[in-house]
N, CA, C and O atoms as CSV, one atom per row, in Angstrom:
chain,resi,resn,atom,element,x,y,z
A,1,UNK,N,N,-15.658,1.317,1.215
A,1,UNK,CA,C,-14.204,1.220,1.558
A,1,UNK,C,C,-13.835,0.101,2.114
A,1,UNK,O,O,-14.402,-0.069,3.194
A,2,UNK,N,N,-12.994,-0.874,1.768
A,2,UNK,CA,C,-12.636,-2.260,1.989
A,2,UNK,C,C,-11.793,-1.892,3.576
A,2,UNK,O,O,-11.258,-0.786,3.644
A,3,UNK,N,N,-11.727,-2.540,4.428
A,3,UNK,CA,C,-10.980,-2.345,5.643
A,3,UNK,C,C,-10.028,-3.513,6.040
A,3,UNK,O,O,-9.621,-3.574,7.200
A,4,UNK,N,N,-9.588,-4.627,4.928
A,4,UNK,CA,C,-8.963,-5.484,5.153
A,4,UNK,C,C,-7.537,-5.049,5.173
A,4,UNK,O,O,-7.217,-3.943,4.738
A,5,UNK,N,N,-6.496,-6.064,5.770
A,5,UNK,CA,C,-5.238,-5.484,5.805
A,5,UNK,C,C,-4.552,-5.177,4.503
A,5,UNK,O,O,-3.631,-4.363,4.435
A,6,UNK,N,N,-4.984,-5.797,3.545
A,6,UNK,CA,C,-4.705,-5.470,2.019
A,6,UNK,C,C,-5.194,-4.274,1.470
A,6,UNK,O,O,-4.742,-3.872,0.398
A,7,UNK,N,N,-6.060,-3.662,2.074
A,7,UNK,CA,C,-6.783,-2.421,1.559
A,7,UNK,C,C,-5.727,-1.044,1.619
A,7,UNK,O,O,-4.731,-0.920,2.331
A,8,UNK,N,N,-6.268,-0.105,0.672
A,8,UNK,CA,C,-5.447,1.043,0.688
A,8,UNK,C,C,-5.625,1.915,1.806
A,8,UNK,O,O,-4.757,2.733,2.110
A,9,UNK,N,N,-6.724,1.789,2.453
A,9,UNK,CA,C,-6.959,2.911,3.469
A,9,UNK,C,C,-7.845,2.024,4.651
A,9,UNK,O,O,-8.491,1.015,4.367
A,10,UNK,N,N,-7.751,2.554,5.909
A,10,UNK,CA,C,-8.356,2.049,6.980
A,10,UNK,C,C,-9.006,3.155,7.654
A,10,UNK,O,O,-8.447,4.246,7.766
A,11,UNK,N,N,-10.308,2.890,8.165
A,11,UNK,CA,C,-10.936,3.711,9.290
A,11,UNK,C,C,-10.111,3.760,10.569
A,11,UNK,O,O,-9.285,2.874,10.791
A,12,UNK,N,N,-10.289,4.670,11.335
A,12,UNK,CA,C,-9.598,4.646,12.484
A,12,UNK,C,C,-9.845,3.448,13.269
A,12,UNK,O,O,-8.882,2.843,13.738
A,13,UNK,N,N,-11.003,3.051,13.457
A,13,UNK,CA,C,-11.480,1.765,14.310
A,13,UNK,C,C,-10.969,0.621,13.746
A,13,UNK,O,O,-10.733,-0.339,14.480
A,14,UNK,N,N,-10.758,0.563,12.560
A,14,UNK,CA,C,-10.127,-0.688,11.954
A,14,UNK,C,C,-8.677,-0.738,12.111
A,14,UNK,O,O,-8.158,-1.850,12.206
A,15,UNK,N,N,-7.882,0.408,12.155
A,15,UNK,CA,C,-6.584,0.574,12.242
A,15,UNK,C,C,-6.304,0.237,13.690
A,15,UNK,O,O,-5.199,-0.188,14.027
A,16,UNK,N,N,-7.314,0.427,14.571
A,16,UNK,CA,C,-6.980,0.383,16.160
A,16,UNK,C,C,-7.051,-1.104,16.235
A,16,UNK,O,O,-6.142,-1.738,16.771
A,17,UNK,N,N,-8.016,-1.639,15.757
A,17,UNK,CA,C,-8.152,-3.224,16.031
A,17,UNK,C,C,-7.110,-3.867,15.291
A,17,UNK,O,O,-6.692,-4.877,15.857
A,18,UNK,N,N,-6.555,-3.592,14.186
A,18,UNK,CA,C,-5.475,-4.144,13.626
A,18,UNK,C,C,-4.135,-4.006,14.348
A,18,UNK,O,O,-3.251,-4.861,14.313
A,19,UNK,N,N,-4.075,-2.928,14.960
A,19,UNK,CA,C,-2.909,-2.681,15.926
A,19,UNK,C,C,-3.058,-3.295,17.175
A,19,UNK,O,O,-2.070,-3.531,17.871
A,20,UNK,N,N,-4.302,-3.604,17.562
A,20,UNK,CA,C,-4.412,-4.163,19.035
A,20,UNK,C,C,-4.308,-2.882,20.115
A,20,UNK,O,O,-3.918,-2.962,21.280
A,21,UNK,N,N,-4.716,-1.804,19.483
A,21,UNK,CA,C,-4.875,-0.409,20.323
A,21,UNK,C,C,-6.124,-0.105,20.478
A,21,UNK,O,O,-7.011,-0.751,19.921
A,22,UNK,N,N,-6.394,1.080,21.379
A,22,UNK,CA,C,-7.795,1.641,21.372
A,22,UNK,C,C,-7.743,2.622,20.264
A,22,UNK,O,O,-6.735,3.077,19.724
A,23,UNK,N,N,-9.277,2.935,19.952
A,23,UNK,CA,C,-9.375,4.154,18.889
A,23,UNK,C,C,-8.860,5.422,19.709
A,23,UNK,O,O,-8.315,6.286,19.023
A,24,UNK,N,N,-8.953,5.646,21.023
A,24,UNK,CA,C,-8.418,6.699,21.707
A,24,UNK,C,C,-6.876,6.937,21.336
A,24,UNK,O,O,-6.436,8.031,20.981
A,25,UNK,N,N,-6.157,5.834,21.456
A,25,UNK,CA,C,-4.693,5.692,21.305
A,25,UNK,C,C,-4.492,6.326,19.864
A,25,UNK,O,O,-3.735,7.292,19.766
A,26,UNK,N,N,-5.126,5.833,18.757
A,26,UNK,CA,C,-4.930,6.390,17.546
A,26,UNK,C,C,-5.118,7.816,17.360
A,26,UNK,O,O,-4.341,8.531,16.728
A,27,UNK,N,N,-6.329,8.256,18.015
A,27,UNK,CA,C,-6.592,9.731,18.034
A,27,UNK,C,C,-5.348,10.505,18.846
A,27,UNK,O,O,-4.930,11.624,18.549
A,28,UNK,N,N,-4.918,9.781,19.786
A,28,UNK,CA,C,-3.851,10.471,20.671
A,28,UNK,C,C,-2.639,10.634,19.861
A,28,UNK,O,O,-2.041,11.710,19.832
A,29,UNK,N,N,-2.226,9.515,19.147
A,29,UNK,CA,C,-1.082,9.486,18.311
A,29,UNK,C,C,-1.110,10.536,17.219
A,29,UNK,O,O,-0.081,11.157,16.949
A,30,UNK,N,N,-2.249,10.757,16.582
A,30,UNK,CA,C,-2.559,11.731,15.559
A,30,UNK,C,C,-2.386,13.113,16.216
A,30,UNK,O,O,-1.664,13.842,15.536
A,31,UNK,N,N,-2.819,13.643,17.281
A,31,UNK,CA,C,-2.772,14.730,18.042
A,31,UNK,C,C,-1.360,14.994,18.367
A,31,UNK,O,O,-0.991,16.156,18.192
A,32,UNK,N,N,-0.548,14.193,18.780
A,32,UNK,CA,C,0.859,14.455,19.089
A,32,UNK,C,C,1.785,14.539,18.040
A,32,UNK,O,O,2.841,15.154,18.181
A,33,UNK,N,N,1.449,13.919,16.903
A,33,UNK,CA,C,2.261,13.914,15.866
A,33,UNK,C,C,2.872,12.485,15.532
A,33,UNK,O,O,3.586,12.345,14.539
A,34,UNK,N,N,2.599,11.510,16.317
A,34,UNK,CA,C,3.176,10.376,15.796
A,34,UNK,C,C,2.711,9.737,14.728
A,34,UNK,O,O,3.370,8.935,14.067
A,35,UNK,N,N,1.520,10.072,14.508
A,35,UNK,CA,C,0.762,9.750,13.136
A,35,UNK,C,C,0.454,10.963,12.324
A,35,UNK,O,O,0.026,11.988,12.854
A,36,UNK,N,N,0.659,10.861,11.107
A,36,UNK,CA,C,0.131,12.110,10.418
A,36,UNK,C,C,-1.126,12.271,10.382
A,36,UNK,O,O,-1.860,11.285,10.456
A,37,UNK,N,N,-1.653,13.591,10.257
A,37,UNK,CA,C,-3.145,13.851,10.157
A,37,UNK,C,C,-3.920,12.890,9.187
A,37,UNK,O,O,-3.576,12.654,8.029
A,38,UNK,N,N,-4.924,12.412,9.776
A,38,UNK,CA,C,-5.728,11.680,8.765
A,38,UNK,C,C,-6.644,12.452,7.928
A,38,UNK,O,O,-7.166,13.500,8.307
A,39,UNK,N,N,-6.848,11.870,6.683
A,39,UNK,CA,C,-7.849,12.535,5.843
A,39,UNK,C,C,-9.237,12.089,6.427
A,39,UNK,O,O,-9.392,11.135,7.189
A,40,UNK,N,N,-10.096,12.812,6.018
A,40,UNK,CA,C,-11.637,12.858,6.500
A,40,UNK,C,C,-12.697,12.383,5.433
A,40,UNK,O,O,-12.779,12.957,4.347
A,41,UNK,N,N,-13.431,11.418,5.740
A,41,UNK,CA,C,-14.714,11.213,4.789
A,41,UNK,C,C,-15.575,12.343,4.967
A,41,UNK,O,O,-15.418,13.071,5.947
A,42,UNK,N,N,-16.479,12.565,4.112
A,42,UNK,CA,C,-17.541,13.563,4.081
A,42,UNK,C,C,-18.376,13.674,5.296
A,42,UNK,O,O,-18.909,14.754,5.548
A,43,UNK,N,N,-18.540,12.628,6.087
A,43,UNK,CA,C,-19.271,12.431,7.248
A,43,UNK,C,C,-18.184,12.557,8.605
A,43,UNK,O,O,-18.531,12.290,9.756
A,44,UNK,N,N,-16.970,12.965,8.258
A,44,UNK,CA,C,-16.138,13.271,9.291
A,44,UNK,C,C,-15.156,11.995,9.794
A,44,UNK,O,O,-14.201,12.227,10.535
A,45,UNK,N,N,-15.410,10.876,9.418
A,45,UNK,CA,C,-14.590,9.801,9.711
A,45,UNK,C,C,-13.198,9.860,9.261
A,45,UNK,O,O,-12.916,10.286,8.142
A,46,UNK,N,N,-12.157,9.371,10.247
A,46,UNK,CA,C,-10.861,9.482,10.055
A,46,UNK,C,C,-10.528,8.264,9.001
A,46,UNK,O,O,-11.041,7.154,9.139
A,47,UNK,N,N,-9.637,8.574,7.958
A,47,UNK,CA,C,-9.368,7.505,7.201
A,47,UNK,C,C,-7.593,7.426,7.122
A,47,UNK,O,O,-6.977,8.458,6.853
A,48,UNK,N,N,-7.006,6.392,7.325
A,48,UNK,CA,C,-5.486,6.183,7.373
A,48,UNK,C,C,-5.289,5.495,6.113
A,48,UNK,O,O,-6.095,4.719,5.601
A,49,UNK,N,N,-4.002,5.883,5.583
A,49,UNK,CA,C,-3.409,4.786,4.563
A,49,UNK,C,C,-3.125,3.460,5.191
A,49,UNK,O,O,-3.164,3.381,6.419
A,50,UNK,N,N,-2.867,2.500,4.528
A,50,UNK,CA,C,-2.670,1.138,5.058
A,50,UNK,C,C,-1.266,1.319,5.706
A,50,UNK,O,O,-0.945,0.642,6.683
A,51,UNK,N,N,-0.588,2.070,5.256
A,51,UNK,CA,C,1.018,2.350,5.969
A,51,UNK,C,C,0.814,2.816,7.338
A,51,UNK,O,O,1.743,2.667,8.132
A,52,UNK,N,N,-0.140,3.293,7.675
A,52,UNK,CA,C,-0.310,3.813,9.357
A,52,UNK,C,C,-0.316,2.606,10.108
A,52,UNK,O,O,0.157,2.641,11.243
A,53,UNK,N,N,-0.793,1.505,9.640
A,53,UNK,CA,C,-0.684,0.173,10.495
A,53,UNK,C,C,0.726,0.013,10.935
A,53,UNK,O,O,1.022,-0.010,12.130
A,54,UNK,N,N,1.667,-0.105,9.903
A,54,UNK,CA,C,3.172,-0.355,10.297
A,54,UNK,C,C,3.704,0.741,11.122
A,54,UNK,O,O,4.671,0.509,11.847
A,55,UNK,N,N,3.164,1.931,11.089
A,55,UNK,CA,C,3.774,3.056,11.766
A,55,UNK,C,C,3.244,2.763,13.293
A,55,UNK,O,O,4.067,2.758,14.209
A,56,UNK,N,N,2.172,2.575,13.490
A,56,UNK,CA,C,1.351,2.251,14.838
A,56,UNK,C,C,2.355,0.972,15.491
A,56,UNK,O,O,2.879,0.952,16.605
A,57,UNK,N,N,2.415,0.158,14.643
A,57,UNK,CA,C,3.238,-1.177,15.094
A,57,UNK,C,C,4.752,-0.891,15.555
A,57,UNK,O,O,5.318,-1.486,16.471
A,58,UNK,N,N,5.253,0.025,14.838
A,58,UNK,CA,C,6.821,0.500,15.100
A,58,UNK,C,C,6.672,1.320,16.549
A,58,UNK,O,O,7.405,1.133,17.520
A,59,UNK,N,N,5.801,2.066,16.496
A,59,UNK,CA,C,5.491,2.890,17.643
A,59,UNK,C,C,5.426,1.989,18.952
A,59,UNK,O,O,6.182,2.106,19.916
A,60,UNK,N,N,4.519,1.183,18.838
A,60,UNK,CA,C,4.303,0.217,20.048
A,60,UNK,C,C,5.758,-0.581,20.398
A,60,UNK,O,O,6.209,-0.684,21.538
A,61,UNK,N,N,6.290,-1.031,19.382
A,61,UNK,CA,C,7.782,-1.722,19.696
A,61,UNK,C,C,8.703,-0.811,20.351
A,61,UNK,O,O,9.409,-1.186,21.287
A,62,UNK,N,N,8.721,0.478,19.852
A,62,UNK,CA,C,9.748,1.599,20.246
A,62,UNK,C,C,9.417,1.820,21.816
A,62,UNK,O,O,10.313,1.703,22.651
A,63,UNK,N,N,8.033,2.160,22.193
A,63,UNK,CA,C,7.608,2.185,23.572
A,63,UNK,C,C,8.252,1.030,24.346
A,63,UNK,O,O,8.935,1.189,25.357
A,64,UNK,N,N,7.973,-0.133,23.781
A,64,UNK,CA,C,8.295,-1.269,24.774
A,64,UNK,C,C,9.765,-1.363,24.975
A,64,UNK,O,O,10.095,-1.995,25.979
A,65,UNK,N,N,10.820,-0.822,24.167
A,65,UNK,CA,C,12.226,-0.636,24.413
A,65,UNK,C,C,12.629,0.432,25.086
A,65,UNK,O,O,13.798,0.586,25.442
A,66,UNK,N,N,11.745,1.208,25.301
A,66,UNK,CA,C,12.067,2.529,26.110
A,66,UNK,C,C,11.877,3.986,25.664
A,66,UNK,O,O,11.959,4.980,26.386
A,67,UNK,N,N,11.584,3.938,24.225
A,67,UNK,CA,C,11.436,5.259,23.861
A,67,UNK,C,C,10.176,5.938,24.328
A,67,UNK,O,O,9.232,5.215,24.646
A,68,UNK,N,N,10.057,7.220,24.402
A,68,UNK,CA,C,8.907,8.002,24.892
A,68,UNK,C,C,8.123,8.423,23.621
A,68,UNK,O,O,8.571,8.366,22.476
A,69,UNK,N,N,6.885,8.855,23.985
A,69,UNK,CA,C,6.100,9.257,22.694
A,69,UNK,C,C,6.696,10.564,22.143
A,69,UNK,O,O,6.672,10.876,20.952
A,70,UNK,N,N,7.257,11.327,23.184
A,70,UNK,CA,C,7.728,12.729,22.719
A,70,UNK,C,C,8.946,12.506,21.789
A,70,UNK,O,O,9.048,13.147,20.743
A,71,UNK,N,N,9.907,11.557,22.189
A,71,UNK,CA,C,11.046,11.327,21.339
A,71,UNK,C,C,10.360,10.751,19.858
A,71,UNK,O,O,10.649,11.228,18.761
A,72,UNK,N,N,9.617,9.884,20.027
A,72,UNK,CA,C,9.062,9.289,18.746
A,72,UNK,C,C,8.527,10.324,17.796
A,72,UNK,O,O,8.745,10.315,16.584
A,73,UNK,N,N,7.789,11.241,18.458
A,73,UNK,CA,C,6.982,12.305,17.711
A,73,UNK,C,C,8.034,13.049,16.967
A,73,UNK,O,O,7.996,13.281,15.759
A,74,UNK,N,N,9.025,13.420,17.832
A,74,UNK,CA,C,10.095,14.411,17.182
A,74,UNK,C,C,10.834,13.677,15.995
A,74,UNK,O,O,11.131,14.337,14.999
A,75,UNK,N,N,11.138,12.341,16.069
A,75,UNK,CA,C,11.748,11.698,14.968
A,75,UNK,C,C,10.775,11.566,13.957
A,75,UNK,O,O,11.112,11.949,12.836
A,76,UNK,N,N,9.694,11.127,14.100
A,76,UNK,CA,C,8.648,11.000,12.928
A,76,UNK,C,C,8.368,12.190,12.463
A,76,UNK,O,O,8.325,12.213,11.233
A,77,UNK,N,N,8.138,13.306,13.044
A,77,UNK,CA,C,7.783,14.617,12.348
A,77,UNK,C,C,8.823,14.793,11.384
A,77,UNK,O,O,8.575,14.961,10.190
A,78,UNK,N,N,10.246,14.752,11.968
A,78,UNK,CA,C,11.357,15.051,11.005
A,78,UNK,C,C,11.481,14.177,9.920
A,78,UNK,O,O,11.989,14.627,8.893
A,79,UNK,N,N,11.099,12.968,9.956
A,79,UNK,CA,C,11.020,12.097,8.972
A,79,UNK,C,C,9.904,12.395,7.848
A,79,UNK,O,O,10.057,12.397,6.627
A,80,UNK,N,N,8.862,12.620,8.521
A,80,UNK,CA,C,7.583,13.052,7.585
A,80,UNK,C,C,7.962,14.375,6.901
A,80,UNK,O,O,7.434,14.576,5.807
A,81,UNK,N,N,8.702,15.199,7.330
A,81,UNK,CA,C,8.960,16.487,6.799
A,81,UNK,C,C,10.128,16.368,5.626
A,81,UNK,O,O,10.402,17.286,4.853
A,82,UNK,N,N,10.644,15.313,5.636
A,82,UNK,CA,C,11.731,14.993,4.591
A,82,UNK,C,C,13.244,15.100,5.302
A,82,UNK,O,O,14.237,14.986,4.582
A,83,UNK,N,N,13.364,15.295,6.557
A,83,UNK,CA,C,14.684,15.400,7.137
A,83,UNK,C,C,15.045,13.833,7.294
A,83,UNK,O,O,14.455,13.067,8.057
A,84,UNK,N,N,15.994,13.527,6.535
A,84,UNK,CA,C,16.460,12.066,6.501
A,84,UNK,C,C,17.807,12.059,7.438
A,84,UNK,O,O,18.574,11.101,7.342
A,85,UNK,N,N,18.071,13.050,8.276
A,85,UNK,CA,C,19.107,12.848,9.480
A,85,UNK,C,C,18.580,11.792,10.582
A,85,UNK,O,O,17.616,11.970,11.326
A,86,UNK,N,N,19.246,10.886,10.542
A,86,UNK,CA,C,18.804,9.783,11.413
A,86,UNK,C,C,18.876,10.126,12.912
A,86,UNK,O,O,19.941,9.962,13.507
A,87,UNK,N,N,17.847,10.569,13.511
A,87,UNK,CA,C,17.785,11.134,14.829
A,87,UNK,C,C,17.828,10.034,16.048
A,87,UNK,O,O,18.092,10.305,17.220
A,88,UNK,N,N,17.509,8.722,15.518
A,88,UNK,CA,C,17.667,7.646,16.309
A,88,UNK,C,C,19.090,7.500,16.732
A,88,UNK,O,O,19.447,7.293,17.892
A,89,UNK,N,N,19.962,7.639,15.579
A,89,UNK,CA,C,21.399,7.462,15.952
A,89,UNK,C,C,21.997,8.486,16.904
A,89,UNK,O,O,22.940,8.259,17.663
A,90,UNK,N,N,21.325,9.673,16.778
A,90,UNK,CA,C,21.800,10.670,17.715
A,90,UNK,C,C,21.433,10.361,18.962
A,90,UNK,O,O,22.286,10.615,19.813
A,91,UNK,N,N,20.114,9.743,19.457
A,91,UNK,CA,C,19.737,9.590,20.644
A,91,UNK,C,C,20.690,8.403,21.160
A,91,UNK,O,O,20.902,8.347,22.371
A,92,UNK,N,N,21.245,7.500,20.352
A,92,UNK,CA,C,22.062,6.457,20.955
A,92,UNK,C,C,23.292,6.721,21.366
A,92,UNK,O,O,23.832,5.921,22.130
A,93,UNK,N,N,23.990,7.920,20.931
A,93,UNK,CA,C,25.339,8.593,21.081
A,93,UNK,C,C,25.388,9.046,22.606
A,93,UNK,O,O,26.377,9.632,23.045
């Protein structure tokens, strides 16, 4: 499994390095619902789609401008479930 930025999947350590966060942060984001649950290899390693990198970077930017992880988890869980209501606009009102 290739772990370059152009690959289709990333192990959790490679995702953490690419996003400049710790592997614990990646696991925490998954646990609270900011990242969707990763698939696992036969040996138990977490494997994320390449799109997870963009998600982590968006989360980091949102945290810097004042969103909380709880707010982001709510918005991203709704988005992942198919709810296209833009909760971010509701938060601004």
